[in-house]
N, C-alpha and C positions, 0 to 999 in steps of 0.2 A: 560597651558597658558604660553605664552612667557613673559619674563620680559624685563626691559628697557635696555637690553644689546645691542640694536640696535638703538642708538640715532639718526642716520641719517634717518632712516625710520620714526621715530616720528617727526623729524624736517620737513620731506617732507609732512606728514599729516597736520602739523600745517600750513605750507606755503600754502597747497592746500585749507585749510579752509579760510585763509586770502584772497587768490585770489578769491575764490567763493563769499566771503562776499563783496569784493570790486566790483566785476562784477555785483552784485545784483543792484547796484545803477547807472549802466551805461545804455545808450540807448539800449544795447542788451536785457536787461530785462524790463526796463521801458521806452518804446518809448514816446517821448514828444507828448502830445495831441492826443493820438491814443488809441482806444480800439478795433480795428479790427486787425486781423481776430478773429472770435469767433469760438470756438470748443466746441461742446456739450453745447452750451448756455453760456459758460464762456469765458471771454476775454483772449487773449494770455498772457497778463501780469500775470493773476492769475495762469495760468498753469505754467508759468516760475517760479513764486514764490513758487509753490508747489514742483517743481523739485529742486529748490535751497534748500528748507527745507529737502527734502529727501536726497540730497547729503550731507548736513551738518550732518544729523543724522548718515548716513553711515560713514562719516569721524570721528565723535565722537566715534562710536562703534569701529572702527579700532584703534583709539588712545587708547581707554580703553584696548583693547586686547594687544597692544604693551607695555603699562605700566605694566599691570598685577598686581597681588596681591601675598602676601606671605601667609603662612598657617593661620595666624591670621586674614586675611581679610584686612590688611593694604597695601597701595600701596608699591610696592617693589622699 
């Protein structure tokens, strides 16, 4: 596992998470007064929310790999 010797990569992951979180509340994800189109019986907003959640989980996993741990299991 990598340790935190690459702080710029960790900063990029943190900024990506912030941007995704902010975009979640824009009309790109939550269109005003609209529930169409529907895909597989679910509105587009729900699909977009699930995609945002998956992206945030991926960014969290990436950040955890970048931080790493030492032999005793503590963050390095």
